[in-house]
All heavy atoms as a GROMACS GRO file, in nm:
protein
  507
    1HIS      N    1  -5.540   0.306 -36.490
    1HIS     CA    2  -5.617   0.343 -36.373
    1HIS      C    3  -5.567   0.269 -36.250
    1HIS      O    4  -5.548   0.328 -36.146
    1HIS     CB    5  -5.764   0.316 -36.401
    1HIS     CG    6  -5.855   0.349 -36.287
    1HIS    ND1    7  -5.910   0.251 -36.211
    1HIS    CD2    8  -5.897   0.466 -36.237
    1HIS    CE1    9  -5.986   0.308 -36.118
    1HIS    NE2   10  -5.980   0.439 -36.132
    2ARG      N   11  -5.546   0.140 -36.262
    2ARG     CA   12  -5.499   0.058 -36.150
    2ARG      C   13  -5.360   0.100 -36.106
    2ARG      O   14  -5.329   0.098 -35.986
    2ARG     CB   15  -5.500  -0.088 -36.192
    2ARG     CG   16  -5.489  -0.183 -36.076
    2ARG     CD   17  -5.514  -0.322 -36.121
    2ARG     NE   18  -5.654  -0.332 -36.162
    2ARG     CZ   19  -5.732  -0.434 -36.136
    2ARG    NH1   20  -5.683  -0.537 -36.074
    2ARG    NH2   21  -5.857  -0.437 -36.174
    3GLU      N   22  -5.276   0.141 -36.200
    3GLU     CA   23  -5.140   0.184 -36.166
    3GLU      C   24  -5.141   0.310 -36.082
    3GLU      O   25  -5.063   0.325 -35.988
    3GLU     CB   26  -5.056   0.206 -36.293
    3GLU     CG   27  -5.026   0.081 -36.372
    3GLU     CD   28  -5.140   0.041 -36.464
    3GLU    OE1   29  -5.237   0.120 -36.482
    3GLU    OE2   30  -5.134  -0.071 -36.517
    4LEU      N   31  -5.231   0.402 -36.114
    4LEU     CA   32  -5.242   0.526 -36.035
    4LEU      C   33  -5.294   0.497 -35.895
    4LEU      O   34  -5.249   0.560 -35.797
    4LEU     CB   35  -5.332   0.626 -36.106
    4LEU     CG   36  -5.278   0.684 -36.237
    4LEU    CD1   37  -5.381   0.774 -36.302
    4LEU    CD2   38  -5.149   0.758 -36.212
    5MET      N   39  -5.386   0.404 -35.882
    5MET     CA   40  -5.436   0.366 -35.751
    5MET      C   41  -5.325   0.301 -35.668
    5MET      O   42  -5.313   0.326 -35.548
    5MET     CB   43  -5.554   0.271 -35.764
    5MET     CG   44  -5.677   0.335 -35.825
    5MET     SD   45  -5.742   0.471 -35.728
    5MET     CE   46  -5.805   0.383 -35.588
    6ALA      N   47  -5.244   0.219 -35.733
    6ALA     CA   48  -5.132   0.155 -35.662
    6ALA      C   49  -5.030   0.260 -35.616
    6ALA      O   50  -4.977   0.250 -35.505
    6ALA     CB   51  -5.065   0.053 -35.752
    7LEU      N   52  -5.005   0.360 -35.698
    7LEU     CA   53  -4.913   0.468 -35.660
    7LEU      C   54  -4.967   0.546 -35.541
    7LEU      O   55  -4.893   0.577 -35.447
    7LEU     CB   56  -4.891   0.561 -35.780
    7LEU     CG   57  -4.799   0.680 -35.756
    7LEU    CD1   58  -4.659   0.633 -35.721
    7LEU    CD2   59  -4.796   0.768 -35.880
    8ALA      N   60  -5.094   0.577 -35.542
    8ALA     CA   61  -5.156   0.649 -35.430
    8ALA      C   62  -5.150   0.565 -35.302
    8ALA      O   63  -5.121   0.617 -35.195
    8ALA     CB   64  -5.300   0.683 -35.464
    9ALA      N   65  -5.174   0.436 -35.314
    9ALA     CA   66  -5.168   0.348 -35.197
    9ALA      C   67  -5.026   0.342 -35.141
    9ALA      O   68  -5.006   0.350 -35.020
    9ALA     CB   69  -5.215   0.208 -35.235
   10ALA      N   70  -4.928   0.331 -35.228
   10ALA     CA   71  -4.789   0.322 -35.182
   10ALA      C   72  -4.744   0.449 -35.112
   10ALA      O   73  -4.674   0.443 -35.011
   10ALA     CB   74  -4.698   0.293 -35.301
   11SER      N   75  -4.786   0.563 -35.161
   11SER     CA   76  -4.746   0.688 -35.096
   11SER      C   77  -4.812   0.703 -34.960
   11SER      O   78  -4.754   0.758 -34.867
   11SER     CB   79  -4.777   0.808 -35.185
   11SER     OG   80  -4.916   0.824 -35.200
   12THR      N   81  -4.932   0.651 -34.945
   12THR     CA   82  -5.000   0.655 -34.815
   12THR      C   83  -4.933   0.560 -34.717
   12THR      O   84  -4.912   0.594 -34.600
   12THR     CB   85  -5.148   0.616 -34.832
   12THR    OG1   86  -5.208   0.708 -34.922
   12THR    CG2   87  -5.221   0.618 -34.701
   13ILE      N   88  -4.895   0.444 -34.764
   13ILE     CA   89  -4.830   0.345 -34.677
   13ILE      C   90  -4.697   0.400 -34.624
   13ILE      O   91  -4.664   0.379 -34.508
   13ILE     CB   92  -4.810   0.212 -34.753
   13ILE    CG1   93  -4.944   0.140 -34.764
   13ILE    CG2   94  -4.708   0.124 -34.683
   13ILE    CD1   95  -4.939   0.012 -34.844
   14ALA      N   96  -4.623   0.469 -34.705
   14ALA     CA   97  -4.493   0.522 -34.661
   14ALA      C   98  -4.509   0.615 -34.541
   14ALA      O   99  -4.428   0.612 -34.448
   14ALA     CB  100  -4.425   0.596 -34.776
   15GLY      N  101  -4.612   0.696 -34.539
   15GLY     CA  102  -4.635   0.786 -34.427
   15GLY      C  103  -4.680   0.715 -34.301
   15GLY      O  104  -4.659   0.764 -34.191
   16ASN      N  105  -4.742   0.599 -34.317
   16ASN     CA  106  -4.785   0.522 -34.201
   16ASN      C  107  -4.670   0.444 -34.138
   16ASN      O  108  -4.668   0.423 -34.018
   16ASN     CB  109  -4.894   0.422 -34.239
   16ASN     CG  110  -5.024   0.488 -34.275
   16ASN    OD1  111  -5.049   0.601 -34.239
   16ASN    ND2  112  -5.108   0.416 -34.346
   17LEU      N  113  -4.578   0.399 -34.219
   17LEU     CA  114  -4.473   0.308 -34.172
   17LEU      C  115  -4.360   0.380 -34.101
   17LEU      O  116  -4.313   0.335 -33.996
   17LEU     CB  117  -4.420   0.227 -34.289
   17LEU     CG  118  -4.321   0.116 -34.257
   17LEU    CD1  119  -4.381   0.015 -34.159
   17LEU    CD2  120  -4.280   0.045 -34.385
   18PHE      N  121  -4.312   0.491 -34.156
   18PHE     CA  122  -4.195   0.558 -34.101
   18PHE      C  123  -4.226   0.702 -34.065
   18PHE      O  124  -4.305   0.768 -34.133
   18PHE     CB  125  -4.080   0.559 -34.203
   18PHE     CG  126  -4.034   0.422 -34.244
   18PHE    CD1  127  -4.054   0.377 -34.373
   18PHE    CD2  128  -3.972   0.339 -34.153
   18PHE    CE1  129  -4.011   0.252 -34.411
   18PHE    CE2  130  -3.929   0.212 -34.190
   18PHE     CZ  131  -3.948   0.169 -34.320
   19ILE      N  132  -4.159   0.752 -33.962
   19ILE     CA  133  -4.174   0.893 -33.926
   19ILE      C  134  -4.135   0.980 -34.044
   19ILE      O  135  -4.203   1.077 -34.078
   19ILE     CB  136  -4.088   0.928 -33.803
   19ILE    CG1  137  -4.146   0.863 -33.677
   19ILE    CG2  138  -4.080   1.079 -33.784
   19ILE    CD1  139  -4.061   0.881 -33.553
   20LEU      N  140  -4.026   0.946 -34.110
   20LEU     CA  141  -3.978   1.026 -34.222
   20LEU      C  142  -4.049   0.994 -34.353
   20LEU      O  143  -4.015   1.050 -34.457
   20LEU     CB  144  -3.827   1.007 -34.240
   20LEU     CG  145  -3.743   1.056 -34.122
   20LEU    CD1  146  -3.596   1.023 -34.145
   20LEU    CD2  147  -3.762   1.203 -34.100
   21GLY      N  148  -4.149   0.906 -34.349
   21GLY     CA  149  -4.223   0.869 -34.469
   21GLY      C  150  -4.314   0.979 -34.520
   21GLY      O  151  -4.356   0.977 -34.635
   22ALA      N  152  -4.345   1.075 -34.434
   22ALA     CA  153  -4.432   1.186 -34.475
   22ALA      C  154  -4.387   1.312 -34.400
   22ALA      O  155  -4.360   1.307 -34.280
   22ALA     CB  156  -4.578   1.156 -34.445
   23ALA      N  157  -4.382   1.421 -34.472
   23ALA     CA  158  -4.342   1.548 -34.411
   23ALA      C  159  -4.437   1.587 -34.299
   23ALA      O  160  -4.394   1.645 -34.198
   23ALA     CB  161  -4.336   1.658 -34.518
   24SER      N  162  -4.563   1.554 -34.313
   24SER     CA  163  -4.660   1.590 -34.208
   24SER      C  164  -4.627   1.522 -34.076
   24SER      O  165  -4.648   1.581 -33.969
   24SER     CB  166  -4.802   1.554 -34.252
   24SER     OG  167  -4.812   1.416 -34.279
   25ASN      N  168  -4.574   1.400 -34.079
   25ASN     CA  169  -4.533   1.333 -33.956
   25ASN      C  170  -4.426   1.415 -33.884
   25ASN      O  171  -4.432   1.435 -33.763
   25ASN     CB  172  -4.477   1.194 -33.985
   25ASN     CG  173  -4.578   1.098 -34.038
   25ASN    OD1  174  -4.698   1.121 -34.028
   25ASN    ND2  175  -4.532   0.990 -34.096
   26VAL      N  176  -4.326   1.458 -33.959
   26VAL     CA  177  -4.216   1.534 -33.902
   26VAL      C  178  -4.267   1.666 -33.843
   26VAL      O  179  -4.228   1.705 -33.733
   26VAL     CB  180  -4.106   1.560 -34.008
   26VAL    CG1  181  -3.995   1.647 -33.951
   26VAL    CG2  182  -4.051   1.428 -34.060
   27ILE      N  183  -4.355   1.733 -33.914
   27ILE     CA  184  -4.409   1.861 -33.867
   27ILE      C  185  -4.487   1.842 -33.738
   27ILE      O  186  -4.469   1.918 -33.641
   27ILE     CB  187  -4.497   1.925 -33.977
   27ILE    CG1  188  -4.410   1.966 -34.095
   27ILE    CG2  189  -4.574   2.044 -33.921
   27ILE    CD1  190  -4.489   2.002 -34.220
   28ILE      N  191  -4.574   1.744 -33.732
   28ILE     CA  192  -4.656   1.720 -33.613
   28ILE      C  193  -4.570   1.683 -33.494
   28ILE      O  194  -4.589   1.734 -33.383
   28ILE     CB  195  -4.762   1.611 -33.640
   28ILE    CG1  196  -4.861   1.657 -33.747
   28ILE    CG2  197  -4.832   1.569 -33.512
   28ILE    CD1  198  -4.942   1.780 -33.708
   29ILE      N  199  -4.472   1.595 -33.515
   29ILE     CA  200  -4.385   1.554 -33.405
   29ILE      C  201  -4.300   1.672 -33.357
   29ILE      O  202  -4.283   1.693 -33.236
   29ILE     CB  203  -4.299   1.433 -33.446
   29ILE    CG1  204  -4.389   1.310 -33.460
   29ILE    CG2  205  -4.187   1.408 -33.345
   29ILE    CD1  206  -4.322   1.190 -33.521
   30HIS      N  207  -4.251   1.750 -33.449
   30HIS     CA  208  -4.172   1.869 -33.413
   30HIS      C  209  -4.256   1.967 -33.331
   30HIS      O  210  -4.211   2.018 -33.228
   30HIS     CB  211  -4.118   1.936 -33.539
   30HIS     CG  212  -4.041   2.060 -33.512
   30HIS    ND1  213  -3.915   2.058 -33.457
   30HIS    CD2  214  -4.072   2.190 -33.531
   30HIS    CE1  215  -3.872   2.181 -33.443
   30HIS    NE2  216  -3.965   2.264 -33.488
   31ASN      N  217  -4.378   1.992 -33.375
   31ASN     CA  218  -4.467   2.083 -33.302
   31ASN      C  219  -4.501   2.028 -33.163
   31ASN      O  220  -4.508   2.104 -33.066
   31ASN     CB  221  -4.595   2.110 -33.381
   31ASN     CG  222  -4.573   2.204 -33.496
   31ASN    OD1  223  -4.471   2.273 -33.504
   31ASN    ND2  224  -4.666   2.206 -33.589
   32ALA      N  225  -4.523   1.898 -33.154
   32ALA     CA  226  -4.554   1.838 -33.024
   32ALA      C  227  -4.436   1.853 -32.928
   32ALA      O  228  -4.454   1.879 -32.809
   32ALA     CB  229  -4.588   1.690 -33.041
   33GLU      N  230  -4.314   1.839 -32.980
   33GLU     CA  231  -4.196   1.855 -32.896
   33GLU      C  232  -4.180   2.000 -32.850
   33GLU      O  233  -4.150   2.024 -32.733
   33GLU     CB  234  -4.071   1.811 -32.971
   33GLU     CG  235  -4.062   1.661 -32.990
   33GLU     CD  236  -3.943   1.619 -33.075
   33GLU    OE1  237  -3.880   1.705 -33.138
   33GLU    OE2  238  -3.916   1.498 -33.078
   34GLU      N  239  -4.201   2.094 -32.940
   34GLU     CA  240  -4.183   2.236 -32.905
   34GLU      C  241  -4.293   2.288 -32.814
   34GLU      O  242  -4.265   2.359 -32.718
   34GLU     CB  243  -4.178   2.321 -33.031
   34GLU     CG  244  -4.046   2.318 -33.101
   34GLU     CD  245  -4.037   2.423 -33.210
   34GLU    OE1  246  -4.139   2.485 -33.245
   34GLU    OE2  247  -3.926   2.444 -33.260
   35GLU      N  248  -4.417   2.258 -32.845
   35GLU     CA  249  -4.529   2.319 -32.775
   35GLU      C  250  -4.574   2.241 -32.652
   35GLU      O  251  -4.620   2.301 -32.554
   35GLU     CB  252  -4.647   2.337 -32.870
   35GLU     CG  253  -4.615   2.434 -32.983
   35GLU     CD  254  -4.727   2.447 -33.084
   35GLU    OE1  255  -4.840   2.402 -33.055
   35GLU    OE2  256  -4.701   2.501 -33.192
   36GLU      N  257  -4.566   2.110 -32.657
   36GLU     CA  258  -4.619   2.029 -32.548
   36GLU      C  259  -4.510   1.956 -32.469
   36GLU      O  260  -4.540   1.895 -32.367
   36GLU     CB  261  -4.719   1.925 -32.602
   36GLU     CG  262  -4.834   1.984 -32.682
   36GLU     CD  263  -4.926   2.069 -32.597
   36GLU    OE1  264  -4.942   2.039 -32.477
   36GLU    OE2  265  -4.981   2.167 -32.651
   37GLY      N  266  -4.389   1.956 -32.520
   37GLY     CA  267  -4.281   1.883 -32.454
   37GLY      C  268  -4.291   1.733 -32.471
   37GLY      O  269  -4.223   1.657 -32.404
   38GLU      N  270  -4.377   1.689 -32.560
   38GLU     CA  271  -4.395   1.546 -32.588
   38GLU      C  272  -4.306   1.505 -32.703
   38GLU      O  273  -4.283   1.581 -32.796
   38GLU     CB  274  -4.541   1.517 -32.624
   38GLU     CG  275  -4.640   1.545 -32.515
   38GLU     CD  276  -4.628   1.449 -32.399
   38GLU    OE1  277  -4.595   1.330 -32.422
   38GLU    OE2  278  -4.652   1.492 -32.286
   39THR      N  279  -4.256   1.384 -32.698
   39THR     CA  280  -4.176   1.333 -32.807
   39THR      C  281  -4.226   1.195 -32.848
   39THR      O  282  -4.279   1.121 -32.765
   39THR     CB  283  -4.026   1.328 -32.770
   39THR    OG1  284  -3.950   1.294 -32.883
   39THR    CG2  285  -4.000   1.230 -32.658
   40VAL      N  286  -4.210   1.164 -32.974
   40VAL     CA  287  -4.246   1.032 -33.027
   40VAL      C  288  -4.121   0.976 -33.094
   40VAL      O  289  -4.070   1.033 -33.189
   40VAL     CB  290  -4.360   1.043 -33.131
   40VAL    CG1  291  -4.391   0.907 -33.190
   40VAL    CG2  292  -4.484   1.104 -33.069
   41GLY      N  293  -4.073   0.866 -33.041
   41GLY     CA  294  -3.955   0.802 -33.095
   41GLY      C  295  -3.987   0.705 -33.207
   41GLY      O  296  -4.104   0.674 -33.234
   42PHE      N  297  -3.883   0.655 -33.270
   42PHE     CA  298  -3.899   0.563 -33.382
   42PHE      C  299  -3.977   0.438 -33.340
   42PHE      O  300  -4.070   0.395 -33.409
   42PHE     CB  301  -3.763   0.524 -33.440
   42PHE     CG  302  -3.772   0.421 -33.549
   42PHE    CD1  303  -3.804   0.460 -33.678
   42PHE    CD2  304  -3.752   0.287 -33.523
   42PHE    CE1  305  -3.816   0.365 -33.780
   42PHE    CE2  306  -3.762   0.192 -33.623
   42PHE     CZ  307  -3.794   0.232 -33.752
   43LEU      N  308  -3.937   0.379 -33.228
   43LEU     CA  309  -4.003   0.254 -33.185
   43LEU      C  310  -4.148   0.277 -33.146
   43LEU      O  311  -4.234   0.193 -33.173
   43LEU     CB  312  -3.926   0.190 -33.070
   43LEU     CG  313  -3.788   0.136 -33.107
   43LEU    CD1  314  -3.718   0.080 -32.984
   43LEU    CD2  315  -3.797   0.031 -33.216
   44GLU      N  316  -4.176   0.388 -33.081
   44GLU     CA  317  -4.315   0.419 -33.044
   44GLU      C  318  -4.400   0.439 -33.169
   44GLU      O  319  -4.514   0.391 -33.177
   44GLU     CB  320  -4.318   0.544 -32.957
   44GLU     CG  321  -4.454   0.575 -32.901
   44GLU     CD  322  -4.452   0.695 -32.807
   44GLU    OE1  323  -4.346   0.756 -32.788
   44GLU    OE2  324  -4.560   0.727 -32.754
   45PHE      N  325  -4.346   0.509 -33.268
   45PHE     CA  326  -4.417   0.530 -33.394
   45PHE      C  327  -4.437   0.396 -33.465
   45PHE      O  328  -4.545   0.367 -33.516
   45PHE     CB  329  -4.339   0.627 -33.483
   45PHE     CG  330  -4.417   0.678 -33.600
   45PHE    CD1  331  -4.491   0.795 -33.593
   45PHE    CD2  332  -4.416   0.609 -33.721
   45PHE    CE1  333  -4.562   0.842 -33.701
   45PHE    CE2  334  -4.488   0.655 -33.830
   45PHE     CZ  335  -4.561   0.772 -33.820
   46ALA      N  336  -4.332   0.314 -33.466
   46ALA     CA  337  -4.338   0.185 -33.535
   46ALA      C  338  -4.438   0.090 -33.469
   46ALA      O  339  -4.501   0.009 -33.538
   46ALA     CB  340  -4.200   0.121 -33.539
   47ARG      N  341  -4.454   0.099 -33.338
   47ARG     CA  342  -4.547   0.011 -33.267
   47ARG      C  343  -4.690   0.028 -33.319
   47ARG      O  344  -4.768  -0.066 -33.325
   47ARG     CB  345  -4.541   0.039 -33.117
   47ARG     CG  346  -4.619  -0.060 -33.036
   47ARG     CD  347  -4.605  -0.043 -32.886
   47ARG     NE  348  -4.648   0.089 -32.845
   47ARG     CZ  349  -4.577   0.171 -32.768
   47ARG    NH1  350  -4.457   0.136 -32.728
   47ARG    NH2  351  -4.624   0.289 -32.734
   48VAL      N  352  -4.723   0.148 -33.360
   48VAL     CA  353  -4.855   0.174 -33.419
   48VAL      C  354  -4.849   0.165 -33.571
   48VAL      O  355  -4.938   0.110 -33.635
   48VAL     CB  356  -4.907   0.314 -33.376
   48VAL    CG1  357  -5.035   0.348 -33.447
   48VAL    CG2  358  -4.924   0.320 -33.226
   49GLY      N  359  -4.741   0.216 -33.629
   49GLY     CA  360  -4.730   0.227 -33.774
   49GLY      C  361  -4.720   0.095 -33.848
   49GLY      O  362  -4.781   0.077 -33.954
   50ILE      N  363  -4.646   0.000 -33.792
   50ILE     CA  364  -4.629  -0.129 -33.861
   50ILE      C  365  -4.761  -0.206 -33.872
   50ILE      O  366  -4.799  -0.247 -33.982
   50ILE     CB  367  -4.517  -0.212 -33.797
   50ILE    CG1  368  -4.382  -0.145 -33.824
   50ILE    CG2  369  -4.517  -0.356 -33.848
   50ILE    CD1  370  -4.266  -0.205 -33.749
   51PRO      N  371  -4.834  -0.226 -33.761
   51PRO     CA  372  -4.964  -0.296 -33.776
   51PRO      C  373  -5.061  -0.220 -33.868
   51PRO      O  374  -5.133  -0.282 -33.948
   51PRO     CB  375  -5.019  -0.304 -33.634
   51PRO     CG  376  -4.902  -0.285 -33.545
   51PRO     CD  377  -4.805  -0.200 -33.620
   52LEU      N  378  -5.063  -0.089 -33.855
   52LEU     CA  379  -5.152  -0.008 -33.940
   52LEU      C  380  -5.115  -0.024 -34.087
   52LEU      O  381  -5.203  -0.039 -34.173
   52LEU     CB  382  -5.143   0.138 -33.898
   52LEU     CG  383  -5.240   0.234 -33.964
   52LEU    CD1  384  -5.383   0.197 -33.930
   52LEU    CD2  385  -5.210   0.377 -33.919
   53THR      N  386  -4.986  -0.024 -34.116
   53THR     CA  387  -4.940  -0.041 -34.253
   53THR      C  388  -4.978  -0.178 -34.308
   53THR      O  389  -5.021  -0.191 -34.423
   53THR     CB  390  -4.787  -0.022 -34.261
   53THR    OG1  391  -4.756   0.110 -34.216
   53THR    CG2  392  -4.735  -0.042 -34.401
   54LEU      N  393  -4.965  -0.282 -34.227
   54LEU     CA  394  -5.002  -0.417 -34.271
   54LEU      C  395  -5.151  -0.427 -34.301
   54LEU      O  396  -5.191  -0.487 -34.402
   54LEU     CB  397  -4.961  -0.520 -34.167
   54LEU     CG  398  -4.811  -0.537 -34.146
   54LEU    CD1  399  -4.783  -0.630 -34.028
   54LEU    CD2  400  -4.744  -0.587 -34.273
   55ILE      N  401  -5.232  -0.368 -34.216
   55ILE     CA  402  -5.377  -0.368 -34.240
   55ILE      C  403  -5.410  -0.293 -34.368
   55ILE      O  404  -5.487  -0.342 -34.452
   55ILE     CB  405  -5.452  -0.306 -34.120
   55ILE    CG1  406  -5.440  -0.398 -33.999
   55ILE    CG2  407  -5.598  -0.279 -34.154
   55ILE    CD1  408  -5.481  -0.333 -33.868
   56HIS      N  409  -5.351  -0.175 -34.386
   56HIS     CA  410  -5.377  -0.096 -34.506
   56HIS      C  411  -5.328  -0.169 -34.631
   56HIS      O  412  -5.396  -0.167 -34.735
   56HIS     CB  413  -5.311   0.041 -34.497
   56HIS     CG  414  -5.382   0.135 -34.407
   56HIS    ND1  415  -5.329   0.253 -34.367
   56HIS    CD2  416  -5.504   0.128 -34.350
   56HIS    CE1  417  -5.414   0.316 -34.287
   56HIS    NE2  418  -5.521   0.241 -34.276
   57ALA      N  419  -5.211  -0.231 -34.624
   57ALA     CA  420  -5.158  -0.304 -34.739
   57ALA      C  421  -5.252  -0.416 -34.780
   57ALA      O  422  -5.276  -0.438 -34.900
   57ALA     CB  423  -5.019  -0.359 -34.708
   58PHE      N  424  -5.308  -0.486 -34.684
   58PHE     CA  425  -5.403  -0.593 -34.714
   58PHE      C  426  -5.529  -0.538 -34.781
   58PHE      O  427  -5.577  -0.593 -34.881
   58PHE     CB  428  -5.439  -0.670 -34.587
   58PHE     CG  429  -5.539  -0.780 -34.609
   58PHE    CD1  430  -5.503  -0.893 -34.679
   58PHE    CD2  431  -5.668  -0.768 -34.561
   58PHE    CE1  432  -5.594  -0.994 -34.701
   58PHE    CE2  433  -5.761  -0.869 -34.582
   58PHE     CZ  434  -5.724  -0.983 -34.652
   59ILE      N  435  -5.580  -0.428 -34.728
   59ILE     CA  436  -5.700  -0.367 -34.787
   59ILE      C  437  -5.672  -0.318 -34.929
   59ILE      O  438  -5.752  -0.339 -35.020
   59ILE     CB  439  -5.752  -0.253 -34.698
   59ILE    CG1  440  -5.806  -0.311 -34.567
   59ILE    CG2  441  -5.860  -0.171 -34.769
   59ILE    CD1  442  -5.836  -0.209 -34.460
   60TYR      N  443  -5.556  -0.254 -34.947
   60TYR     CA  444  -5.520  -0.208 -35.082
   60TYR      C  445  -5.506  -0.326 -35.177
   60TYR      O  446  -5.547  -0.319 -35.292
   60TYR     CB  447  -5.389  -0.129 -35.079
   60TYR     CG  448  -5.397   0.001 -35.004
   60TYR    CD1  449  -5.288   0.048 -34.933
   60TYR    CD2  450  -5.513   0.080 -35.002
   60TYR    CE1  451  -5.293   0.168 -34.864
   60TYR    CE2  452  -5.519   0.198 -34.933
   60TYR     CZ  453  -5.409   0.242 -34.864
   60TYR     OH  454  -5.414   0.360 -34.796
   61TRP      N  455  -5.445  -0.435 -35.129
   61TRP     CA  456  -5.428  -0.553 -35.213
   61TRP      C  457  -5.564  -0.608 -35.256
   61TRP      O  458  -5.584  -0.643 -35.372
   61TRP     CB  459  -5.348  -0.659 -35.138
   61TRP     CG  460  -5.336  -0.786 -35.213
   61TRP    CD1  461  -5.253  -0.812 -35.319
   61TRP    CD2  462  -5.410  -0.905 -35.191
   61TRP    NE1  463  -5.272  -0.941 -35.362
   61TRP    CE2  464  -5.368  -1.001 -35.286
   61TRP    CE3  465  -5.509  -0.940 -35.099
   61TRP    CZ2  466  -5.420  -1.128 -35.292
   61TRP    CZ3  467  -5.562  -1.067 -35.105
   61TRP    CH2  468  -5.517  -1.160 -35.200
   62LEU      N  469  -5.659  -0.617 -35.160
   62LEU     CA  470  -5.794  -0.663 -35.194
   62LEU      C  471  -5.858  -0.573 -35.300
   62LEU      O  472  -5.918  -0.622 -35.396
   62LEU     CB  473  -5.883  -0.666 -35.070
   62LEU     CG  474  -5.858  -0.776 -34.968
   62LEU    CD1  475  -5.946  -0.755 -34.845
   62LEU    CD2  476  -5.880  -0.913 -35.029
   63PHE      N  477  -5.847  -0.444 -35.279
   63PHE     CA  478  -5.909  -0.348 -35.370
   63PHE      C  479  -5.846  -0.353 -35.508
   63PHE      O  480  -5.916  -0.354 -35.610
   63PHE     CB  481  -5.896  -0.208 -35.311
   63PHE     CG  482  -5.962  -0.102 -35.392
   63PHE    CD1  483  -6.100  -0.088 -35.395
   63PHE    CD2  484  -5.885  -0.014 -35.468
   63PHE    CE1  485  -6.161   0.009 -35.472
   63PHE    CE2  486  -5.945   0.085 -35.544
   63PHE     CZ  487  -6.083   0.095 -35.546
   64LEU      N  488  -5.713  -0.358 -35.514
   64LEU     CA  489  -5.644  -0.354 -35.643
   64LEU      C  490  -5.649  -0.487 -35.717
   64LEU      O  491  -5.633  -0.491 -35.839
   64LEU     CB  492  -5.498  -0.311 -35.623
   64LEU     CG  493  -5.480  -0.166 -35.579
   64LEU    CD1  494  -5.336  -0.142 -35.538
   64LEU    CD2  495  -5.523  -0.071 -35.689
   65SER      N  496  -5.670  -0.597 -35.647
   65SER     CA  497  -5.673  -0.726 -35.714
   65SER      C  498  -5.811  -0.761 -35.767
   65SER      O  499  -5.826  -0.859 -35.840
   65SER     CB  500  -5.626  -0.836 -35.619
   65SER     OG  501  -5.714  -0.852 -35.511
   66SER      N  502  -5.911  -0.684 -35.734
   66SER     CA  503  -6.047  -0.715 -35.781
   66SER      C  504  -6.071  -0.662 -35.921
   66SER      O  505  -6.003  -0.583 -35.975
   66SER     CB  506  -6.150  -0.658 -35.686
   66SER     OG  507  -6.141  -0.518 -35.680
   0.00000   0.00000   0.00000
């Protein structure tokens, strides 16, 4: 049970950390570029994604270690 929870947490973290970590990120960014003319670069994504990933990793660690 704990192994499956860890797998689910890891797959969620990948999408938060990198643009290419989740297909949905690529789709949303592509649509924003085409329809709105807005772009999100790697550094802009990382500025939000890295802190968010660290917070989530800590929460997952607390949950999985209990």
